[in-house]
Every structure is written in structure tokens, then in C-alpha cells.
C-alpha positions as CSV (number, residue, x, y, z in Angstrom):
1,M,115.4,123.9,92.3
2,D,115.3,121.4,95.1
3,L,113.4,118.0,94.7
4,R,110.3,119.4,96.4
5,E,110.1,122.2,93.9
6,E,110.7,119.7,91.0
7,K,107.8,117.6,92.3
8,V,105.5,120.6,92.4
9,A,106.4,121.5,88.8
10,F,105.9,117.9,87.7
11,I,102.5,117.7,89.3
12,S,101.5,121.1,87.8
13,Q,102.4,119.7,84.3
14,L,101.0,116.2,84.9
15,E,97.7,116.7,83.0
16,T,99.6,117.7,79.8
17,L,102.2,114.9,80.2
18,L,99.4,112.3,80.6
19,L,98.2,113.1,77.0
20,E,101.4,111.7,75.4
21,H,103.5,109.9,78.0
22,L,101.1,107.8,80.1
23,G,103.0,105.1,82.0
24,K,106.4,106.5,81.0
25,W,109.2,107.5,83.4
26,V,110.3,111.0,83.2
27,V,113.6,112.7,84.0
28,F,112.6,116.2,85.4
29,K,115.1,119.0,86.0
30,D,114.7,122.7,86.5
31,G,111.0,122.4,86.3
32,L,111.0,120.8,82.9
33,P,110.6,117.2,81.5
34,I,114.0,116.3,80.0
35,S,113.4,112.8,78.7
36,F,110.9,109.9,78.9
37,H,111.7,106.2,79.3
38,G,110.0,102.8,79.5
39,T,111.5,101.9,82.9
40,S,112.7,103.6,86.0
41,D,116.2,102.1,85.5
42,E,116.4,103.6,82.0
43,A,115.3,107.0,83.3
44,Y,117.8,106.9,86.1
45,R,120.7,106.0,83.8
46,A,119.7,108.8,81.4
47,G,119.5,111.3,84.3
48,L,123.0,110.2,85.5
49,E,124.4,110.5,82.0
50,K,123.0,114.0,81.5
51,F,123.4,115.5,85.0
52,G,125.8,113.3,86.9
53,P,125.1,112.2,90.5
54,G,123.4,115.5,91.3
55,E,119.7,116.1,92.0
56,F,117.1,115.4,89.4
57,L,113.6,114.1,89.7
58,L,112.4,110.7,88.4
59,D,108.7,110.0,88.4
60,Q,106.2,108.0,86.5
61,V,103.5,109.7,84.4
62,M,100.4,108.2,86.0
63,T,97.0,109.4,87.2
64,Q,96.8,109.9,90.9
65,K,96.2,106.7,92.8
66,K,94.4,106.1,96.1
67,K,97.0,105.4,98.8
68,T,96.2,102.7,101.3
69,I,97.1,103.9,104.8
70,S,96.4,100.5,106.3
71,F,95.4,97.3,104.7
72,L,93.1,96.5,107.6
73,L,91.5,99.9,107.5
74,D,91.1,99.7,103.7
75,Y,89.6,96.2,104.0
76,R,87.1,97.3,106.7
77,M,86.1,100.3,104.6
78,Q,85.3,98.0,101.7
79,R,83.4,95.5,103.8
80,G,81.5,98.1,105.9
81,S,81.2,97.3,109.6
82,E,81.5,93.5,109.1
83,G,85.3,93.5,109.5
């Protein structure tokens, strides 16, 4: 699987992962969670140890967040037409 496919698999399993692993970093490979870690550095090292420098996905198990496209746009939306 390429990283795009890994990300799709991660997102499809996110609801289940949130139940037990909220806030943890996951090493994801071949569409499956391999291990969970407290920091991104720990997850990266675990991925390297298990798979070497090849492709594997690291992601944090978190609920979806709003992404700010522009600080000014976000500020204006919060303040209404005042900004």
C-alpha cells in the first residue's frame, strides 16, 4: 500500500481507534495499526526498528480538527463583518 492508501485505511478505522488510543501516535502499515506510542518520536523509532527506512504511516489518533485556511479569514469569521 502507498501512503495515501494507508491514510484512507487509518481514517476508516479512526472511530474504533479513538475508543482506546485517543492522543496516541500509531505506526500504521498494510492497512493495520501496528503499535501505539506516547510521542511521534517514539512511534517513528518503532516504525524504523520494525520496517526499516521504507514507507509506513505515522499519525496521531485524534478527532478531526477544523483547519484554519487563513488566520485573518478565521478572525473575520469569528468577529463577523467588524474585522
